[in-house]
C-alpha positions in Angstrom: -31.6 1.5 -0.7 -31.2 2.6 -4.3 -30.5 0.3 -7.3 -26.9 1.5 -7.5 -26.3 0.7 -3.8 -28.0 -2.7 -4.1 -25.7 -3.5 -7.0 -22.7 -2.4 -5.0 -23.7 -4.5 -2.0 -24.4 -7.5 -4.2 -21.0 -7.1 -5.9 -19.1 -7.0 -2.6 -20.9 -10.1 -1.3 -20.2 -12.1 -4.5 -16.6 -10.8 -4.7 -16.0 -11.8 -1.1 -17.3 -15.3 -1.8 -15.0 -15.6 -4.8 -12.0 -14.1 -3.0 -11.9 -15.1 0.6 -8.5 -13.6 1.2 -9.7 -10.2 0.0 -12.8 -10.7 2.2 -10.5 -10.9 5.2 -8.5 -7.9 4.0 -11.5 -5.6 3.6 -13.2 -7.0 6.7 -16.1 -9.0 5.3 -16.8 -11.7 7.9 -17.5 -15.4 7.2 -14.6 -16.4 4.9 -11.6 -16.6 7.2 -11.4 -20.4 6.9 -11.4 -20.4 3.0 -8.8 -19.8 0.3 -8.9 -17.7 -2.9 -8.6 -19.3 -6.3 -5.7 -17.6 -8.2 -5.9 -19.9 -11.2 -6.7 -18.7 -14.8 -10.2 -20.1 -14.2 -10.6 -18.1 -11.0 -9.5 -14.9 -12.7 -12.0 -15.5 -15.5 -14.8 -16.0 -13.0 -13.9 -12.7 -11.4 -13.9 -11.0 -14.8 -17.3 -12.4 -15.5 -18.6 -10.9 -12.3 -17.2 -7.5 -13.3 -18.8 -7.6 -16.7 -22.2 -8.5 -15.2 -21.9 -5.7 -12.6 -20.9 -3.1 -15.2 -23.9 -4.0 -17.3 -26.2 -3.7 -14.2 -24.7 -0.3 -13.3 -25.2 1.0 -16.8 -28.9 -0.1 -16.8 -29.7 1.1 -13.3 -31.6 4.3 -12.4 -29.4 6.9 -10.8 -31.2 8.6 -7.8 -29.3 11.8 -7.0 -25.7 12.9 -6.5 -24.7 10.1 -4.1 -25.9 7.5 -6.6 -24.0 9.2 -9.4 -20.7 9.5 -7.5 -21.0 5.9 -6.3 -21.8 4.6 -9.8 -19.0 6.5 -11.5 -16.4 5.4 -9.0 -17.4 1.8 -9.3 -17.6 1.8 -13.1 -14.1 3.4 -13.3 -12.7 0.8 -11.0 -14.3 -2.3 -12.5 -13.6 -1.3 -16.1 -9.9 -0.8 -15.4 -9.8 -4.1 -13.6 -11.4 -5.8 -16.6 -9.0 -4.1 -19.0 -6.1 -5.4 -16.9 -7.5 -8.9 -16.9 -8.1 -8.8 -20.7 -4.5 -7.8 -21.2 -3.4 -11.0 -19.3 -1.7 -9.2 -16.5 -2.9 -11.7 -14.0 -0.8 -14.3 -15.7 2.4 -12.5 -14.8 1.4 -10.8 -11.5 4.5 -12.3 -9.7 6.2 -9.4 -7.8 7.9 -8.8 -4.5 5.0 -6.8 -3.1 1.3 -6.8 -3.8 0.8 -10.2 -5.5 -1.0 -13.3 -4.5 2.4 -14.8 -3.4 2.6 -12.3 -0.5 -1.2 -12.0 0.0 -1.6 -15.6 1.0 1.0 -15.2 3.8 -0.1 -11.7 4.8 -3.7 -12.7 5.4 -2.7 -14.5 8.6 -1.5 -11.1 10.0 -5.1 -9.9 9.8 -7.0 -12.8 11.2 -8.2 -12.6 14.8 -6.5 -14.9 17.4 -8.7 -14.5 20.5 -11.1 -17.5 20.5 -11.0 -21.2 19.7 -13.1 -20.5 16.6 -10.5 -17.9 15.5 -7.7 -20.5 15.7 -9.8 -23.1 13.9 -10.1 -20.7 11.0 -6.3 -20.2 11.1 -5.8 -24.0 11.1 -8.2 -24.5 8.2 -6.7 -21.7 6.1 -3.1 -22.9 6.8 -4.1 -26.3 5.5 -5.3 -24.5 2.3 -2.1 -22.6 1.6 -0.8 -25.4 -0.7 -4.1 -25.1 -2.7 -3.8 -21.3 -3.0 -0.1 -21.4 -4.1 -0.9 -24.2 -6.5 -3.7 -22.1 -8.1 -1.3 -19.2 -8.5 1.4 -21.5 -10.0 -1.2 -22.5 -12.6 -1.6 -18.9 -13.7 2.2 -18.5 -13.8 2.6 -21.6 -15.9 -0.2 -20.4 -18.3 1.6 -17.1 -18.5 4.8 -18.9 -19.6 2.8 -20.7 -22.3 1.5 -17.4 -23.6 4.9 -15.7 -23.2 3.5 -13.4 -20.5 6.0 -13.7 -17.7 7.3 -11.6 -14.9 11.0 -10.6 -14.8 13.8 -12.6 -13.4 14.3 -9.9 -10.8 10.8 -10.4 -9.4 11.0 -14.2 -9.5 14.3 -14.2 -7.7 12.9 -11.8 -5.0 9.9 -13.9 -4.4 12.0 -17.1 -4.3 14.0 -15.5 -1.5 10.8 -14.5 0.3 9.7 -18.1 0.2 12.9 -19.2 1.7 12.5 -16.8 4.6 8.9 -17.8 5.3 9.8 -21.5 5.0 12.6 -21.1 7.5 15.4 -21.8 5.0 17.3 -18.5 5.7 18.0 -19.1 9.3 14.9 -17.6 10.8 12.0 -19.5 12.3 9.3 -20.5 9.7 6.5 -17.9 9.6 3.8 -20.5 10.2 5.7 -22.0 13.2 5.3 -18.5 14.7 1.5 -18.9 14.5 1.8 -22.1 16.4 3.8 -20.4 19.1 1.2 -17.6 19.3 -1.5 -20.3 19.8 0.5 -21.8 22.7 0.7 -18.4 24.3 -3.0 -17.5 23.6 -4.6 -19.4 26.6 -6.8 -21.4 24.2 -6.5 -25.1 25.1 -7.4 -27.9 22.7 -5.2 -30.9 21.9 -7.2 -31.6 18.7 -7.0 -28.0 17.5 -3.3 -27.9 18.2 -2.7 -31.0 16.1 -4.7 -29.3 13.3 -2.5 -26.2 13.7 0.7 -28.3 13.5 -0.5 -30.1 10.4 -1.6 -26.8 8.8 1.7 -25.1 9.7 3.7 -28.0 8.2 1.6 -28.0 5.1 1.9 -24.2 4.6 5.6 -24.2 5.3 6.2 -27.0 2.8 4.1 -25.3 0.2 6.2 -22.1 0.4 9.4 -24.1 0.2 8.1 -25.9 -2.9 6.9 -22.7 -4.5 10.3 -21.1 -3.9 12.0 -24.1 -5.6 9.6 -23.8 -8.5 10.3 -20.1 -9.0 14.1 -20.6 -8.7 14.5 -23.8 -10.8 11.6 -23.6 -13.3 10.0 -20.2 -13.6 13.3 -18.4 -13.8 14.0 -20.2 -17.1 11.1 -18.5 -18.7 11.1 -15.1 -16.9 12.2 -12.1 -19.0 15.4 -10.2 -18.5 13.7 -6.8 -19.2 12.5 -5.0 -16.1 10.7 -2.0 -17.6 7.2 -2.7 -19.0 7.0 -0.1 -21.8 4.5 2.7 -22.4 1.4 0.6 -23.2 1.6 -1.6 -20.1 2.7 1.3 -18.0 -0.3 3.4 -19.1 -2.7 0.6 -18.2 -1.1 0.1 -14.8 -1.1 3.8 -14.2 -4.8 4.0 -14.9 -5.3 1.2 -12.4 -3.2 2.8 -9.7 -4.2 6.4 -10.3 -7.6 6.4 -11.9 -6.6 9.0 -14.6 -4.7 9.3 -17.8 -1.6 11.5 -17.6 1.2 13.0 -19.6 4.1 10.9 -18.4 6.8 13.2 -19.8 5.2 16.2 -18.1 5.0 14.2 -14.8 8.6 13.1 -15.2 9.9 16.6 -15.6 7.7 17.8 -12.7 9.3 15.1 -10.6 12.7 16.7 -11.2 11.2 20.1 -10.2 9.9 18.6 -7.0 13.3 17.0 -6.2 15.1 20.3 -6.7 12.6 22.1 -4.4 13.0 19.5 -1.6 16.7 19.4 -1.8 16.8 23.2 -1.3 14.6 22.9 1.7 16.7 20.1 3.2 19.8 22.2 2.9 18.1 25.0 4.8 16.8 22.7 7.5 20.2 20.9 7.9 21.6 24.4 8.7 19.1 24.7 11.6 20.2 21.3 13.0 24.0 21.5 12.6 25.1 24.8 11.1 27.8 24.9 8.5 28.0 21.1 7.9 25.4 20.2 5.2 22.7 17.6 4.9 24.8 14.4 5.1 26.5 15.5 8.3 23.1 16.5 9.8 21.7 13.1 8.9 24.7 11.3 10.5 24.2 13.4 13.6 20.5 12.5 13.8 21.2 8.9 13.2 23.9 8.5 15.9 22.9 11.0 18.7 21.7 8.7 21.6 19.3 11.4 22.8 17.5 11.3 19.5 16.8 7.5 19.3 14.8 4.8 21.1 16.4 1.6 22.1 14.4 -1.7 21.9 11.6 -2.8 19.7 9.0 -2.8 22.5 9.9 0.7 23.5 9.7 1.9 19.9 6.3 0.3 19.4 5.0 2.0 22.5 6.3 5.3 21.2 4.5 4.8 17.9 1.3 3.9 19.7 1.5 7.0 22.0 2.2 9.2 19.0 -0.9 7.9 17.2 -3.2 8.3 20.3 -2.0 11.8 21.1 -2.4 13.0 17.5 -6.0 11.7 17.4 -6.8 13.5 20.6 -5.3 16.8 19.4 -6.7 16.8 15.9 -10.2 15.8 16.8 -12.5 18.8 16.8 -9.9 21.2 15.5 -8.9 20.1 12.0 -11.0 16.9 11.7 -14.2 15.5 13.0 -13.2 12.0 14.0 -15.9 9.3 14.5 -15.5 7.3 17.7 -14.6 3.9 16.0 -11.8 5.7 14.1 -10.2 6.9 17.3 -8.8 3.4 17.8 -5.6 2.4 16.0 -2.9 -0.2 16.8 0.8 0.2 16.2 2.2 -3.2 15.2 5.6 -4.7 14.4 5.5 -6.5 11.0 6.7 -10.1 10.6 10.1 -10.5 8.9 10.5 -11.4 5.3 8.6 -8.7 3.5 9.6 -5.3 2.1 11.1 -2.8 4.6 8.5 -0.1 4.1 6.0 0.6 6.8 2.4 -0.1 5.9 -1.2 0.1 7.1 -4.1 -2.3 7.1 -7.7 -1.1 7.3 -10.3 -1.9 10.0 -12.9 -4.5 9.3 -16.4 -3.4 8.4 -17.7 -3.6 11.9 -14.4 -2.2 13.4 -13.9 -5.3 15.5 -10.5 -5.4 13.9 -9.0 -1.9 14.2 -6.9 -0.1 11.7 -3.2 -1.0 12.2 0.2 0.4 11.2 2.9 -2.2 10.6 6.6 -1.4 11.0 9.2 -3.8 9.6 12.3 -3.5 11.8 14.6 -5.4 9.4 16.3 -6.8 12.5 17.3 -3.5 14.0 16.7 -2.7 17.7 17.7 1.0 17.7 15.4 3.6 16.2 16.5 7.2 15.4 13.3 9.2 15.5 14.0 12.0 13.1 12.4 10.2 10.2 9.7 8.3 12.0 7.2 11.0 13.0 6.2 11.9 9.4 6.0 8.2 8.4 3.7 7.6 11.3 1.5 10.5 10.2 1.4 9.0 6.7 0.5 5.5 7.7 -1.6 6.3 10.7 -3.2 9.6 11.6 -4.1 11.8 9.9 -3.0 9.7 6.9 -4.3 6.3 5.9 -6.2 5.6 9.1 -8.4 8.7 8.8 -9.1 8.3 5.1 -9.7 4.5 5.2 -11.4 4.5 8.6 -13.8 7.4 7.8 -14.7 5.6 4.5 -15.5 2.4 6.6 -17.5 4.5 9.0 -19.8 6.1 6.4 -21.8 3.0 5.7 -25.1 5.0 5.8 -23.9 7.4 3.2 -21.6 5.6 0.9 -22.1 2.4 -1.1 -20.7 -0.8 0.3 -18.2 -0.9 -2.7 -17.0 2.6 -1.7 -16.5 1.7 1.9 -15.0 -1.7 1.4 -13.2 -1.6 -1.9 -13.2 1.9 -3.3 -10.3 4.2 -4.2 -7.1 4.1 -6.2 -3.5 4.3 -4.9 -3.4 7.9 -6.2 -6.3 8.9 -4.1 -5.3 6.9 -1.0 -1.5 7.4 -1.0 -2.0 11.0 -2.3 -4.0 11.7 0.8 -1.4 10.1 3.1 1.4 12.2 1.6 -0.8 15.3 1.8 -1.3 14.4 5.5 2.5 14.5 6.1 2.7 18.0 4.6 -0.4 19.1 6.5 1.1 18.1 9.8 4.1 20.4 9.0 1.7 23.2 8.2 -0.2 22.7 11.5 3.1 23.0 13.5 3.6 19.3 14.4 7.0 19.3 12.6 8.4 22.5 14.0 11.3 20.4 15.4 13.8 20.7 12.6 14.7 17.0 13.1 11.2 15.9 12.3 10.8 18.5 9.5 14.0 17.1 7.9 12.4 13.6 8.2 9.3 14.9 6.3 11.5 16.4 3.6 13.4 13.1 3.3 10.0 11.4 2.7 9.2 14.0 0.0 12.6 13.4 -1.6 11.9 9.7 -1.8 8.5 10.3 -3.4 10.0 12.7 -5.9 12.8 10.3 -6.8 10.1 7.6 -7.3 8.4 9.7 -9.9 11.6 10.2 -11.8 13.0 6.7 -11.8 9.7 4.8 -12.0 8.7 6.6 -15.2 12.3 6.7 -16.4 13.0 3.0 -15.9 9.7 1.7 -17.3 9.6 4.0 -20.3 13.3 4.0 -21.0 13.7 7.8 -20.7 16.9 9.7 -20.9 18.3 11.6 -17.9 18.1 15.4 -18.6 21.2 16.8 -20.2 21.5 19.5 -17.5 21.3 17.0 -14.7 24.2 16.5 -12.2 23.5 12.7 -12.3 24.7 10.8 -15.5 23.3 13.4 -17.9 22.0 12.0 -21.2 22.1 8.4 -20.1 19.1 6.1 -20.4 17.5 5.0 -17.1 18.0 1.4 -16.0 17.7 -0.4 -12.7 21.3 0.0 -11.9 21.2 3.7 -12.4 17.9 3.8 -10.5 19.4 2.1 -7.5 22.4 4.5 -7.4 20.1 7.5 -7.8 17.8 6.5 -5.0 20.7 5.8 -2.7 22.1 9.2 -3.4 19.0 11.4 -3.5 16.4 9.7 -1.3 18.5 9.9 1.9 17.1 6.6 3.1 19.2 3.6 4.3 20.7 1.3 1.6 18.9 -1.8 2.9 15.6 0.0 2.5 16.1 1.4 -0.9 17.5 -1.8 -2.3 14.0 -3.4 -2.0 12.4 -0.2 -3.2 13.7 -0.5 -6.8 12.5 -4.1 -7.0 9.1 -2.9 -5.8 8.8 -0.1 -8.4 9.8 -2.5 -11.2 7.1 -5.0 -10.1 4.3 -2.5 -9.7 4.5 -0.1 -12.6 3.1 3.4 -11.8 2.3 2.6 -8.2 5.3 4.5 -7.0 4.3 7.7 -8.7 0.8 7.7 -7.1 2.1 9.3 -3.9 3.3 12.6 -5.4 0.7 12.6 -8.2 -2.1 12.1 -5.7 -0.7 14.7 -3.3 -0.7 17.2 -6.1 -4.4 16.6 -6.7 -5.2 17.0 -3.0 -3.2 20.2 -2.7 -4.7 21.6 -5.9 -8.2 20.7 -4.7 -7.6 22.6 -1.4 -6.1 25.6 -3.2 -9.1 25.7 -5.6 -11.5 25.6 -2.6 -9.6 28.4 -0.9 -9.7 30.6 -4.0 -13.5 29.9 -4.5 -14.5 30.5 -0.9 -12.0 33.2 0.2 -12.4 34.2 3.8 -15.2 31.6 4.2 -12.8 28.7 3.7 -12.6 26.4 6.7 -9.9 23.6 6.8 -11.9 21.2 8.9 -15.0 21.7 6.8 -12.9 21.0 3.6 -11.5 17.8 5.1 -14.9 16.6 6.2 -16.6 17.3 2.9 -13.8 15.9 0.8 -13.5 12.6 2.8 -17.3 12.3 2.9 -17.3 12.1 -0.9 -15.8 8.6 -0.6 -12.7 7.1 -2.3 -12.4 7.3 -6.1 -9.9 7.7 -8.9 -8.0 11.0 -9.5 -9.9 12.0 -12.6 -13.2 11.7 -10.8 -11.7 13.3 -7.7 -10.7 16.4 -9.8 -14.3 16.7 -11.0 -16.0 16.2 -7.7 -13.6 18.3 -5.6 -14.4 21.3 -7.9 -17.8 21.3 -6.2 -16.5 21.0 -2.6 
């Protein structure tokens, strides 16, 4: 093993020890009974580890291209993390998605539940939930002291999530559900059950207390302004995309993409219900009983069958799929979180498979026209292939690359590319499903427009048919996404809050897709008749995850 790979392995081990919840997320074993420290001191300790690792990487000998790619990817990632820490962003990282507040709860979705030891880990970690939330509260309090706070919108959203998970909104407390799962597991131990009851009570009470803190104390200090401004946006964009970009050019390109997709939607609606328009076609697809599945279990089975069939058909034709990556599980997400479907990666040894998670939002009827492309995005050939193949390449990539590498632009860009790829390969010939893919493209184009527009306070173009000349704000953003994304109102309501809490993450889908499409077109033009799609996918994914700037450089050689 080279010096670079040794440094990467050492970093992952030390990072996992400092961040047990992240260890569970990336699949590093041995930490499932422990809790991360989200206090200012914990953040400083993590920053020290990054500084030490950056120094070691810069001093190490680079042995060949694999080493160089691994080093550059790791340096980009760690330096951006360090810049974000030094800017004090960890002191105001309260948001409705992707913060420690959700991470503490969501870690229990990833923990195994088969054996008595598994349940002992769950009991131990539930008992530590108060400690984890308290450490995060310390960072938020320090943030208020330094006048670095999240917005009232984000605080209110998290307070409501706390009420749901604590059982204060009518639903069962989340941690009580874990106790029910234990009772149904077949594991029998009175002592262990008492520990689980105590842990569930402690965790439920901690979320209830945290919700009260957010609503009654933190809200007094939280800022009214939702947009973060250009300086913070640029830093966040670098973290999510791994590149510097011209935001005005990207904003204008987002409008171009939206005009393209709306034209395609009109043509496709004509194929579905001639002479009626997009809205009528959507209404038809939503209400036609022959185009929907009734029941959560039946829908979950449909999702699983779609994933399994797609793997079988793509393997050997357009992808070479390693055996461990051929396993994926379609799951129903616990209530209380955002309504967007999401994916969780397999563990390092694949004992925990990759999983797609579908939040039902309480619905039991599922029109299928929009679900196929989302399944391709979150599962195969989207996140599951990219994340799973990276996990599989342990003999070629550094441990940092396989466990922690990649930016949202690279990862989400690939997944959005995968949706369009499936249309190109004929999997969306059904106009219902093609319209669903176009709807997803419309949402991602809208994201580019309103995310940049709201955070940078840009004006709506004077030639727009939507409030021309007005300055973007959350209210206009919500109206725009309701009108132009074609997604249900309950879904898009949570989307705007998400964008405002995670600046520049929302643009990473389309920005990353553009890089993947450009890389493929560049490879086609260089290779001509020798271009092979499967070979392109194999060589591109085998490079390992990285930021978009590095991806642009490396893909030019593929």
